[in-house]
MDAnalysis code that builds the backbone (N, CA, C; Angstrom):
import MDAnalysis as mda
import numpy as np

u = mda.Universe.empty(219, n_residues=73, atom_resindex=np.repeat(np.arange(73), 3), trajectory=True)
u.add_TopologyAttr("name", ["N", "CA", "C"] * 73)
u.add_TopologyAttr("resid", np.arange(1, 74))
u.add_TopologyAttr("resname", ["MET", "SER", "LEU", "SER", "GLY", "LYS", "THR", "PRO", "PRO", "VAL", "LYS", "GLY", "PRO", "ALA", "SER", "TYR", "PHE", "PRO", "SER", "ILE", "GLU", "LYS", "LYS", "TYR", "GLY", "ARG", "PRO", "ILE", "ALA", "GLU", "TRP", "LYS", "ALA", "LEU", "ILE", "ARG", "SER", "GLN", "SER", "GLY", "LEU", "LYS", "HIS", "MET", "GLU", "LEU", "VAL", "ALA", "LEU", "LEU", "LYS", "GLN", "THR", "HIS", "GLY", "LEU", "GLY", "HIS", "GLY", "HIS", "ALA", "ASN", "ALA", "LEU", "VAL", "ALA", "HIS", "THR", "LEU", "ALA", "GLU", "ASP", "LYS"])
u.atoms.positions = np.array([
    [0.837, -1.187, 0.000],
    [0.000, 0.000, 0.000],
    [0.876, 1.242, 0.000],
    [0.340, 2.286, -0.552],
    [1.076, 3.540, -0.558],
    [0.811, 4.292, 0.738],
    [1.473, 5.410, 0.887],
    [1.305, 6.215, 2.096],
    [-0.119, 6.737, 2.259],
    [-0.816, 6.906, 1.158],
    [-2.191, 7.411, 1.231],
    [-3.185, 6.341, 1.668],
    [-2.721, 5.095, 1.797],
    [-3.609, 4.015, 2.207],
    [-4.299, 3.332, 1.045],
    [-4.044, 3.799, -0.160],
    [-4.636, 3.192, -1.350],
    [-3.608, 2.293, -2.016],
    [-4.089, 1.246, -2.664],
    [-3.205, 0.374, -3.414],
    [-2.775, 1.112, -4.675],
    [-1.467, 1.149, -4.964],
    [-1.027, 1.849, -6.167],
    [-1.532, 1.137, -7.417],
    [-1.742, 1.868, -8.497],
    [-2.242, 1.238, -9.723],
    [-1.219, 0.252, -10.278],
    [-1.734, -0.804, -10.888],
    [-0.860, -1.799, -11.516],
    [-0.321, -1.204, -12.805],
    [0.982, -1.373, -13.019],
    [1.604, -0.844, -14.225],
    [2.231, -1.980, -15.015],
    [2.624, -1.691, -16.238],
    [3.303, -2.670, -17.073],
    [2.350, -3.731, -17.601],
    [2.926, -4.876, -17.999],
    [2.103, -5.926, -18.615],
    [0.934, -6.387, -17.755],
    [1.113, -6.417, -16.433],
    [0.039, -6.910, -15.555],
    [-1.200, -6.020, -15.599],
    [-1.053, -4.788, -16.071],
    [-2.218, -3.901, -16.156],
    [-3.251, -4.425, -17.162],
    [-2.832, -5.300, -18.057],
    [-3.741, -5.891, -19.040],
    [-4.519, -7.090, -18.483],
    [-4.067, -7.655, -17.372],
    [-4.616, -8.926, -16.910],
    [-6.131, -8.922, -16.676],
    [-6.712, -7.907, -16.020],
    [-8.172, -7.954, -15.837],
    [-8.938, -8.007, -17.159],
    [-8.503, -7.237, -18.146],
    [-9.221, -7.245, -19.425],
    [-8.985, -8.546, -20.188],
    [-7.809, -9.153, -20.035],
    [-7.539, -10.441, -20.688],
    [-8.469, -11.511, -20.114],
    [-8.581, -11.558, -18.788],
    [-9.472, -12.548, -18.169],
    [-10.913, -12.335, -18.595],
    [-11.343, -11.096, -18.637],
    [-12.733, -10.789, -19.005],
    [-13.006, -11.132, -20.468],
    [-12.097, -10.748, -21.356],
    [-12.332, -10.933, -22.786],
    [-12.238, -12.384, -23.216],
    [-11.267, -13.137, -22.660],
    [-11.017, -14.496, -23.145],
    [-11.524, -15.583, -22.205],
    [-12.000, -15.200, -21.005],
    [-12.671, -16.137, -20.116],
    [-11.795, -17.186, -19.454],
    [-10.488, -16.939, -19.406],
    [-9.578, -17.872, -18.751],
    [-8.722, -17.100, -17.765],
    [-8.424, -17.696, -16.608],
    [-7.583, -16.994, -15.634],
    [-6.140, -16.855, -16.142],
    [-5.463, -15.847, -15.660],
    [-4.081, -15.575, -16.058],
    [-3.193, -16.781, -15.786],
    [-3.435, -17.484, -14.690],
    [-2.620, -18.668, -14.367],
    [-2.662, -19.703, -15.496],
    [-3.797, -19.858, -16.148],
    [-3.899, -20.809, -17.271],
    [-3.063, -20.347, -18.454],
    [-3.120, -19.049, -18.753],
    [-2.325, -18.522, -19.866],
    [-0.833, -18.698, -19.586],
    [-0.426, -18.424, -18.341],
    [0.983, -18.562, -17.983],
    [1.425, -20.025, -18.063],
    [0.579, -20.940, -17.623],
    [0.909, -22.363, -17.712],
    [1.063, -22.786, -19.179],
    [0.196, -22.279, -20.032],
    [0.276, -22.575, -21.462],
    [1.596, -22.064, -22.042],
    [1.963, -20.847, -21.697],
    [3.215, -20.263, -22.175],
    [4.398, -21.093, -21.686],
    [4.379, -21.445, -20.420],
    [5.487, -22.219, -19.844],
    [5.574, -23.629, -20.437],
    [4.478, -24.151, -20.936],
    [4.485, -25.498, -21.521],
    [5.136, -25.513, -22.903],
    [5.391, -24.354, -23.453],
    [5.976, -24.235, -24.788],
    [7.459, -23.894, -24.704],
    [8.192, -24.620, -23.886],
    [9.609, -24.314, -23.694],
    [10.344, -24.413, -25.029],
    [11.311, -23.546, -25.181],
    [12.092, -23.535, -26.408],
    [11.645, -22.491, -27.408],
    [10.428, -21.994, -27.268],
    [9.963, -20.946, -28.178],
    [10.437, -19.582, -27.683],
    [10.744, -18.713, -28.631],
    [11.174, -17.354, -28.296],
    [9.955, -16.479, -28.057],
    [10.212, -15.287, -27.523],
    [9.150, -14.341, -27.155],
    [8.126, -14.169, -28.282],
    [8.588, -13.761, -29.452],
    [7.637, -13.472, -30.537],
    [6.982, -14.735, -31.086],
    [7.632, -15.875, -30.955],
    [7.001, -17.135, -31.349],
    [5.845, -17.456, -30.409],
    [6.036, -17.177, -29.123],
    [4.958, -17.387, -28.152],
    [3.800, -16.425, -28.401],
    [4.127, -15.178, -28.717],
    [3.079, -14.195, -29.036],
    [2.280, -14.682, -30.242],
    [2.979, -15.126, -31.278],
    [2.300, -15.613, -32.491],
    [1.413, -16.811, -32.178],
    [1.898, -17.707, -31.333],
    [1.111, -18.884, -30.948],
    [-0.195, -18.464, -30.278],
    [-0.110, -17.555, -29.330],
    [-1.318, -17.102, -28.626],
    [-2.293, -16.413, -29.581],
    [-1.765, -15.643, -30.498],
    [-2.618, -14.940, -31.462],
    [-3.285, -15.916, -32.433],
    [-2.502, -16.811, -33.001],
    [-3.009, -17.709, -34.038],
    [-3.877, -18.823, -33.474],
    [-3.461, -19.410, -32.363],
    [-4.161, -20.568, -31.822],
    [-5.324, -20.195, -30.909],
    [-5.179, -19.068, -30.202],
    [-6.180, -18.728, -29.191],
    [-6.904, -17.412, -29.460],
    [-6.544, -16.724, -30.530],
    [-7.266, -15.523, -30.933],
    [-7.001, -14.281, -30.097],
    [-5.904, -14.274, -29.347],
    [-5.589, -13.086, -28.552],
    [-5.107, -11.966, -29.469],
    [-5.363, -10.739, -29.046],
    [-4.819, -9.592, -29.742],
    [-3.328, -9.482, -29.436],
    [-2.614, -8.722, -30.259],
    [-1.163, -8.618, -30.099],
    [-0.770, -8.067, -28.723],
    [-1.416, -7.008, -28.283],
    [-1.069, -6.398, -26.998],
    [-1.279, -7.341, -25.832],
    [-2.389, -8.056, -25.845],
    [-2.677, -9.006, -24.765],
    [-1.685, -10.162, -24.780],
    [-1.416, -10.706, -25.952],
    [-0.469, -11.815, -26.059],
    [0.923, -11.375, -25.617],
    [1.346, -10.217, -26.069],
    [2.669, -9.707, -25.725],
    [2.788, -9.463, -24.224],
    [1.753, -8.927, -23.611],
    [1.777, -8.660, -22.173],
    [1.910, -9.965, -21.382],
    [1.151, -10.979, -21.767],
    [1.230, -12.267, -21.078],
    [2.611, -12.897, -21.211],
    [3.152, -12.883, -22.412],
    [4.470, -13.487, -22.643],
    [5.548, -12.717, -21.894],
    [5.530, -11.398, -22.001],
    [6.548, -10.585, -21.345],
    [6.539, -10.806, -19.835],
    [5.367, -10.791, -19.239],
    [5.255, -10.944, -17.790],
    [5.697, -12.348, -17.358],
    [5.290, -13.363, -18.097],
    [5.636, -14.737, -17.743],
    [7.137, -14.977, -17.871],
    [7.728, -14.525, -18.957],
    [9.166, -14.725, -19.142],
    [9.974, -13.958, -18.112],
    [9.508, -12.763, -17.746],
    [10.210, -11.979, -16.723],
    [10.157, -12.681, -15.363],
    [9.022, -13.298, -15.048],
    [8.888, -14.051, -13.793],
    [9.851, -15.226, -13.735],
    [10.081, -15.836, -14.887],
    [10.875, -17.065, -14.937],
    [12.373, -16.817, -15.021],
    [12.787, -15.577, -15.089],
    [14.229, -15.282, -15.155],
    [14.893, -15.491, -13.827],
])
């Protein structure tokens, strides 16, 4: 929490997570598990997979991949 007692706004890729869950109907944990199951693929290959196979928009796919790969470093 910040000094004002309010939770600071989420920034970066995670700021997309509520809209991703609402639009595609799957929790973020499922998307991250899917990304992690595709070991060996590069960032943009994972983005393309999410777009082509699951119909995600580029921004949503990129946010999920970026956040997941950053967590796994």
